[in-house]
Rosetta silent file (secondary structure, phi, psi, omega in degrees, C-alpha in Angstrom):
SEQUENCE: MDKLRLTILSFACCNPKLAPYDQQYAERLKEALAATAIEADIDLVHATEAQMSPRYAFLGAIKPLIAKYGQGVTPALFINSSLTLFGGVPTVEKLVETLEKAKVAVEQGRL
SCORE:     score description
SCORE:     0.000 S_00000001
   1 L     0.000  136.825  174.450    0.000    0.000    0.000 S_00000001
   2 L   -71.381  165.628  176.070    1.228    3.488   -0.798 S_00000001
   3 L   -62.089  144.522  171.169    1.394    6.110    1.916 S_00000001
   4 E   -75.782  149.218  173.956   -1.880    7.753    2.866 S_00000001
   5 E  -104.566  109.965 -179.009   -2.101   11.482    2.206 S_00000001
   6 E  -104.879  124.590  179.928   -3.467   13.187    5.312 S_00000001
   7 E  -123.090  123.069  175.830   -4.461   16.827    5.026 S_00000001
   8 E   -99.147  121.580  176.036   -5.563   18.883    8.018 S_00000001
   9 E   -91.738  127.070 -175.395   -7.577   21.960    7.026 S_00000001
  10 E  -119.562  147.968  171.649   -7.036   24.827    9.446 S_00000001
  11 L  -110.764   17.470 -179.687   -8.675   28.199   10.001 S_00000001
  12 L   -63.069  -22.513  177.750   -5.827   29.442   12.191 S_00000001
  13 L   -65.044  -32.249 -178.644   -4.932   31.885    9.420 S_00000001
  14 L   -96.028  -25.085 -178.148   -8.235   33.659   10.067 S_00000001
  15 L  -141.356   91.105 -175.830   -8.453   32.936   13.779 S_00000001
  16 H   -56.413  -21.269  178.606   -5.052   32.475   15.482 S_00000001
  17 H   -65.225  -15.855 -179.552   -6.759   31.101   18.610 S_00000001
  18 H   -84.648  -13.280 -176.185   -7.365   27.892   16.628 S_00000001
  19 H   -55.608  -40.846  179.162   -3.642   27.167   16.079 S_00000001
  20 H   -60.554  -31.674  179.033   -3.216   25.054   19.258 S_00000001
  21 H   -68.208  -37.226  177.284   -5.957   22.717   18.015 S_00000001
  22 H   -62.847  -44.233  179.201   -4.097   22.203   14.752 S_00000001
  23 H   -62.752  -43.485  179.000   -0.937   21.292   16.648 S_00000001
  24 H   -62.766  -40.575  178.910   -2.865   18.916   18.885 S_00000001
  25 H   -61.157  -48.352 -179.502   -4.469   17.299   15.826 S_00000001
  26 H   -61.512  -41.497  179.371   -1.101   16.739   14.142 S_00000001
  27 H   -64.355  -43.058  178.696    0.376   15.270   17.336 S_00000001
  28 H   -66.522  -36.777  176.406   -2.544   12.884   17.779 S_00000001
  29 H   -61.312  -43.611  178.784   -2.308   11.843   14.147 S_00000001
  30 H   -61.637  -40.265  177.283    1.361   11.003   14.635 S_00000001
  31 H   -63.246  -43.899 -179.337    0.467    8.934   17.713 S_00000001
  32 H   -65.346  -39.757  177.791   -2.251    7.102   15.796 S_00000001
  33 H   -63.851  -41.060  178.810    0.084    6.412   12.885 S_00000001
  34 H   -64.051  -36.581 -178.617    2.701    5.012   15.268 S_00000001
  35 H   -71.607  -26.635 -176.476    0.060    2.777   16.868 S_00000001
  36 H  -102.209  -15.277 -174.882   -1.076    1.384   13.508 S_00000001
  37 L    62.973   22.364  174.687    2.249    1.300   11.661 S_00000001
  38 L   -83.570  137.474  178.256    0.447    2.919    8.719 S_00000001
  39 L   -92.868  136.400 -179.389    2.665    5.181    6.631 S_00000001
  40 E  -156.177  154.095  170.594    1.333    8.606    5.764 S_00000001
  41 E  -102.833  133.592 -179.971    2.335   12.108    4.836 S_00000001
  42 E  -109.412  131.167 -179.479    0.694   14.835    6.941 S_00000001
  43 E  -128.136  122.574  175.045    0.006   18.248    5.460 S_00000001
  44 E   -98.376  120.344 -175.331   -1.415   21.153    7.481 S_00000001
  45 E  -122.857  127.525  175.795   -3.131   23.614    5.153 S_00000001
  46 E   -82.834  148.915 -175.149   -4.601   26.968    6.117 S_00000001
  47 H   -54.912  -40.262 -179.356   -7.877   27.984    4.505 S_00000001
  48 H   -65.697  -39.777  177.105   -6.374   30.986    2.715 S_00000001
  49 H   -64.818  -40.717 -179.110   -3.640   28.811    1.188 S_00000001
  50 H   -61.588  -38.773 -179.156   -6.228   26.216    0.185 S_00000001
  51 H   -70.886  -24.270 -174.267   -8.297   28.804   -1.666 S_00000001
  52 H   -96.578   -8.140 -175.251   -5.297   30.068   -3.609 S_00000001
  53 L  -121.029  124.534  177.388   -3.819   26.782   -4.752 S_00000001
  54 H   -63.113  -19.509  178.110   -5.378   24.377   -7.267 S_00000001
  55 H   -58.597  -28.816 -176.171   -3.404   21.648   -5.493 S_00000001
  56 H  -108.084   25.722 -179.267   -5.977   21.822   -2.696 S_00000001
  57 H   -56.515  -32.459 -179.107   -9.140   21.983   -4.818 S_00000001
  58 H   -61.630  -21.439  179.647  -10.420   18.847   -3.054 S_00000001
  59 H   -68.202  -13.419  176.671  -10.775   20.873    0.150 S_00000001
  60 H   -60.672  -18.070  179.779  -13.800   22.518   -1.453 S_00000001
  61 H   -59.781  -21.671 -177.707  -15.819   19.517   -0.274 S_00000001
  62 H   -92.415   -8.337 -176.007  -16.101   21.169    3.136 S_00000001
  63 H   -54.081  -43.107  178.575  -17.412   24.523    1.850 S_00000001
  64 H   -61.465  -35.137  178.194  -21.117   23.672    2.411 S_00000001
  65 H   -70.291  -38.929  177.636  -20.356   22.759    6.026 S_00000001
  66 H   -64.952  -41.866  179.143  -18.372   25.964    6.546 S_00000001
  67 H   -61.578  -35.702 -177.125  -21.229   27.977    5.048 S_00000001
  68 H   -83.766  -42.520 -171.578  -23.677   26.325    7.427 S_00000001
  69 H  -114.144  -10.554  179.853  -21.629   26.022   10.637 S_00000001
  70 H    80.040 -158.091 -174.760  -18.672   28.386   10.239 S_00000001
  71 H   -65.822  -12.127 -179.035  -15.146   27.781   11.493 S_00000001
  72 H   -64.057  -12.362  178.705  -16.401   25.206   14.001 S_00000001
  73 H   -84.193   -2.612  178.368  -16.043   22.493   11.366 S_00000001
  74 L  -111.530  158.715   -1.750  -12.277   22.812   11.524 S_00000001
  75 L   -66.179  152.846  178.997   -9.809   21.400   11.967 S_00000001
  76 E  -125.554  147.929 -178.806  -10.932   18.880    9.364 S_00000001
  77 E  -113.266  127.900  173.278   -9.143   15.790    8.132 S_00000001
  78 E  -111.492  130.949  175.354   -8.981   14.711    4.510 S_00000001
  79 E  -113.801  121.596 -176.441   -7.544   11.295    3.707 S_00000001
  80 L    48.796   47.605  175.718   -6.422   10.872    0.098 S_00000001
  81 L    72.769    8.963 -178.958   -8.432   13.982   -0.825 S_00000001
  82 E  -111.296  126.788  178.373  -11.634   12.702    0.795 S_00000001
  83 E   -60.819  122.693 -173.487  -13.265   14.574    3.701 S_00000001
  84 E  -117.682  -47.018  179.157  -13.107   12.114    6.582 S_00000001
  85 E  -137.131  147.450  176.576  -13.443   13.931    9.931 S_00000001
  86 E  -154.237  160.462  174.380  -14.396   17.472   10.854 S_00000001
  87 L    84.787   56.721  175.819  -15.364   19.627   13.796 S_00000001
  88 L   116.687 -179.992 -177.691  -12.724   19.357   16.481 S_00000001
  89 L  -101.383  113.496  179.842   -9.777   17.235   17.499 S_00000001
  90 L   -73.764  165.544  176.101  -10.642   13.540   17.748 S_00000001
  91 L   -70.948  161.946  175.897   -9.133   11.144   20.249 S_00000001
  92 H   -59.552  -40.192 -179.831   -6.140    9.033   19.279 S_00000001
  93 H   -60.484  -42.539  178.029   -8.447    6.003   19.423 S_00000001
  94 H   -64.735  -39.998  178.798  -10.849    7.574   16.910 S_00000001
  95 H   -66.636  -39.369  176.715   -7.946    8.431   14.634 S_00000001
  96 H   -59.836  -48.131  179.224   -6.597    4.869   14.841 S_00000001
  97 H   -59.046  -44.973 -178.710  -10.028    3.539   13.867 S_00000001
  98 H   -65.075  -43.865  179.818  -10.313    6.049   11.013 S_00000001
  99 H   -65.450  -39.949  179.238   -6.822    5.320    9.670 S_00000001
 100 H   -64.946  -40.961  176.602   -7.390    1.569    9.770 S_00000001
 101 H   -63.588  -40.913  179.414  -10.672    1.955    7.846 S_00000001
 102 H   -64.238  -40.341  178.949   -8.920    4.186    5.305 S_00000001
 103 H   -60.550  -45.438  178.379   -6.138    1.632    4.848 S_00000001
 104 H   -62.507  -43.689 -179.594   -8.706   -1.095    4.095 S_00000001
 105 H   -60.937  -40.860  178.837  -10.569    1.223    1.709 S_00000001
 106 H   -65.687  -45.045 -179.184   -7.348    1.994   -0.168 S_00000001
 107 H   -62.764  -29.635  178.840   -6.446   -1.683   -0.372 S_00000001
 108 L   -91.670    1.979  178.220   -9.916   -2.409   -1.797 S_00000001
 109 L    76.354   19.483 -179.543   -9.657    0.474   -4.262 S_00000001
 110 L   -97.300   -7.778 -178.910  -12.424    2.498   -2.629 S_00000001
 111 L  -139.420    0.000    0.000  -10.293    5.461   -1.497 S_00000001
C-alpha cells in the first residue's frame, strides 16, 4: 500500500486562537500512525492557502459545512483527498479507527 495522504484543514490563518488545536491534531495523528504502523504524509493547510492553490481543490468539499456552521467544522481531516473527519480534534483512538478503515478502503480500491 502506498502512503496515505493526510491533510488537516485549518482556520488558524483567520483565527489564530485555533492554532493550538491544529498542533494537537497533528500530534494525535502522529500517535495514531505510530500505533497502527500505517505510513502517511501529513500536510497542514490553512484555509487561505487552500483557496489560492489548485493543489488543494479537493478541500472545497467542506465549503457547504463551513457555510452552514462556520469555522467550528475545523480542523478537518482529509484522507487521500476525501473529507473524513471534521469539527474538532478527535481522540487518538478515533484516529486509529479512522486510519485503519482508510487503509482497508485503499487496499480495496475504494479510497
